N, C-alpha and C positions, 0 to 999 in steps of 0.2 A: 475702281482702279486707284483713285486718289487716296481713299481711306486705307486701302491695303498698303499702299506705298508709305503713307505717314505712320502706320502702325509698325511697319518694318523699320523705318527710320528711328522711331521711338525706342524700339527694342535694342537697336545697335548704338544708341546715343552714348551710353557710358564708355564703350570701347572707342568710339570715334573721338569723344572728348579727350580721352587719355592720349590719343594719337595726334591730336591737333598740335601745331607748333606753339610752344610756350614762349611768348614774346614779352615776358616780364623783364623789366629793366631794374637791375640791382644797383647798388651804390657804386660798385666798381665800373659798371657800364656807364653810368652818368658821368663819372670822373673822366672817362676817355673822350668825352665830347668837347671839353674846354679847349679852345684855341683852334679847333678844326674849322675848315671853311666849307659851308654847305650852300649850294644854289637850290632855291625852292621856287618852282614855277607854280602858278595858281595860288599864290600866297595871300590873297586878299580875303579868303573865306574858306570854310570847310577844312578838309584835311590839311591843305597847304598852310593856312593860318595857324592851325593847331600845332603842326610840326614846327613852324618857324618860332612860335612863342615858347614851345618846350625847349628848343635848341638855345634860344636866348637865355632862358633861366639857367642853363648849364654853361653859359659864357662862351658860346660858339660865335664864329663869324658867319652871319646869315645874310645871304644875298636874296633879296625879295623881288620876284618877278610876277607881274600880272598887268592887266590893262588899267586898273583903277589906281592911279598914282596917289591920290589923296588918301585912300584906304591903306596903301602900302606905307605911307608916312605914319599913320596911326600904329600899324604893326611895328614899325621901326622904333617908335617911341617906347613901346612896351618892352622891346628887346633891350634897348639901351638902358632903360630903367632897371632891368633885371641883371645887368652886368655884361651883356653880350655886345657885339658890334653888329651894325646893320648897314647894308648898302641897298638903297632903293633904286630899282631898275625897271621903270615902266616898259612892259614888253608884251607884244602880241605874238605868241609862239608860232602862229601860222605864217609869219614873215621871217624867212631865213636870215635876212640882213639884221633884223632885230635880235635874233637868237645869237648870231655871230657876235654882235656888240655886247650882249650879255656875258658871253664867255670871255671876251677880250677884256672888258672892264673889270670883271671879277679877278682875273689874274693880275691885272695892273694894280689893283687895290690890295689884294691879299697874297699875291705871289704864287698861288696854287689853288686847286679845287680838290678837296678830299672826297666830297660826296655831291653828286648832282641828282636832284629829285625832280622828275617830270610828273607833275601833278595836275597841270592845267587841263581842263576838259569841259566839253559842253554836251548836253544830253538831247536826245530826240525821242519824243514819246508820241505814239499814235499809230494808226494804220499806215503801213509803209507807203502806199500810193497816195495817201492824203497829206503827207508831209511834203512841202515844196522841195523841189530838186535843189534849190539854193541852200536849204537847211541841211539836207543830206551831205552836200558837197562841203559845207562849212564844218560839219562834224568831222569829216575826214581830214580837212585842212588842220584843224586844231588838235584833235585827239590822236591822230596817227602821224600826219606829217610833222606836227609840232614835236612829237616825241622823237621822231627820226632826226629832226634838226638838232634837238638838244643832245641826243645820244651821240650824234656825229661829233659835235664839238667836245663833249665830255670825254669820249674815248681818245680822241686825238690828244687832249691835254693829259689824260691819265698815262698814255704811252710816253709822252714827253717827260713826265715827272716820275714814271716808274710804277705808279699804283693809283688806285681809286675805286670807288663804288658808285655804280649807276643804278638808280632805283626808278623804275617805271611803274606808274599806277595802272594796273590792269583792273580786273574785276572778276568775280565768279563768272560773269558773262564772257570772259575770255575763253572759257571752256563750255559754258552752258548758255547758248543764245536764248534770249527771252522774246516772246511775242510782244509787239508794240514798242520794241527797242531795237528794231532791225539794224539800222546803220550804226547805232551806238555799239551794239554787240559786235558788229563787224570790225569796228575800229579797235575794240578791246581784244578781239581774237588776233588782230594784226600785231598788237603790242606783245602778246604772248609769244607769237611766232618770231618776232623780231628779237626778243631777248634770248630765245633758245638758239637761234642762228648765230647771234653775236657771241654767245658763250662758246660755241664750237670753234668759231674763228679765233677767239682769244686763247682757247686751249691749244689749238694747233700752232699758234704763234708763241707759245711758251709763257703766257700771262695768266694761266689758270688761277693761281693763288693770289696774284697781285692786282688783277683787274677783274671785277665781277659785275655781272648784270643781274639785277633782281627784279622779278615781276611780283608786285603785291596784288593779291586777289581777294578783296573784301566782299562780304555780303552787303546788301543794301544798307546804307547808314543814314542817319538823320542829320543831314547838312543842308545848306542852301542850294545844293545841286538841283533839288526838285523844284525849287522856286525859279531857278535860272534856266531850266531846260526849255527848249523849244517844245511846245506841247499842243498837239492837234487832236487829242483824244476826246476833248469836250469835258474833261474832268481834271481836277487837281492831282498832281503826281503823288503816288503813294506805293508802298510795297509792304508785304507781310513781314512781321517779326524783325523790324529794323534794329540794327545795332547802334549803340551810342558812338559818336565819332571818335571819342577818346580811345576806344579799343583799336581803331585803325591807325590813329596818330601814333600810339605807342608801338604798334607793329612796324610802322615805317621807320621810326627812330631805332628800334631794336635791329631791324634788318641792315641799317647803315653800319652797325657794329658787328653783326653776325650774318653776313650776306650768304644767301642760298638762292638757288635758281628761281624757285617760286615759294611764295608765302601765302597760302590760303589763311585768311584771318578769322579765327574762331572755329568752333565745331560745326556750325551750319555750313560755312564755306567748305570746310574739309569734307563734310558728309556728302554734299552735292557733287563736289569734285570726284570723290571716290565712287559714288554710285553712277555718275555719268560715264566713267570708264567701263563699268560693268554692263550697264543697260541704258545707253544714251537716249533711245527713243522714248522709253518710259519716263525718264527724268525730264526730258523736254516736254512731253505731253502733260505731265503733272504740273511742271513749272508754268507752262502756258495757261493751264486752267486757273492756277493761283493768281497769276498776273491779271488775267481777264476779270476774275472776281474782284480783285483789289482795285484795279485801275478803271475798269469800265462799268462796274456795278456799285461799288461801295463809296467811291470818292465823290465829293461835292462838285457841282458844276464849275467850269472855268472856260472863259472865252478862248478860242485858239489863238496862238501867237508864237513868235520866235524867241521869246524870253531874252536872254542875254547873248543869243547866238551871234548876232552881227554887231551889237554894240553893248557895252557893259550897262548893268542896271545899278541904280543907287541902292536898291534894297538888297538885303542878304549879305552882310559883311561879317557875320559871326562864325564861329566854328560849328555850332549847332544850328539846325534849321527850323526847329519847332514842329517838325512834321508829325512826330509821334503824338504830341498833344493835340494837334488838329485831327489826326486819325481817331483818337479816342473820342473827341467831340462829335465827329461824323458818325461813328459807330453808335454812340449814345443817342443821337438824334434819330437815327434809323430805327433803333430798338423802341424808341418812344412813339413811333408812328402807329396809328390805328391799324390793326390787323384786318 
């Protein structure tokens, strides 16, 4: 079944690649960023840090939100050195009071919010029943409730000023739930549904063209997410055919200028999204087999633990996570084992 599906996917790849959203940023796009105010949660690593630094290079006002204040100061220094403005706001997005403060202080400093990006997230990897309830609950608190809190304040501000773009980081797992990622997949599905419902409300209220909610849906990418995830699988986090984080960073910035309801990032995400609409059970079965092979058979051992779920980690402050290099080494070591 898996081989037939992959062959079918390969045959359709040229057409799907052509249909994928072109998120290339031209010179005129980049010129439109200067002076705009962006709120970026999850800005201390991964996509959030990559987006923040790109916006800084284009002289935006960037409000940096994450739990690691010292790392945010590092990102702020990079932005200021690039010609942008930065406001550091240490924030745990699972706390509605802290998110309210983030919105309030942003408007007090810059007068408005042009784009709000909900990027903060935590992962859960392992068999559903072997992950502690506290970790499942925390994933919902950060990934879904945190997005709801940020979205609530963003849209209220957008209505007050007449326009704005809200970008929520979903995943291809918003549509295609993956084995060993159960509660994470559930939160990403919630984000997808939230965006669609909000867009209908905005349409009925007459804001269709002025306030837009975007759900970004990337394939797995090489960021510190895998290092930070709560992982009870017994193996280090990995996934097949990871994308470079820069692809997703560019898509997020592009969507802030060209908002559309959903943005599957790259041909792989577009292909899986399309095929899941046609044959969901087959896609989920094949995806489950791939995840099982990658996560439970190929990955090197790792002691179970909550990662950065309940408290931030010092490690993993870059945009890229080094996962692809580790996977290559793991695969090479496995191939070298005596048969």
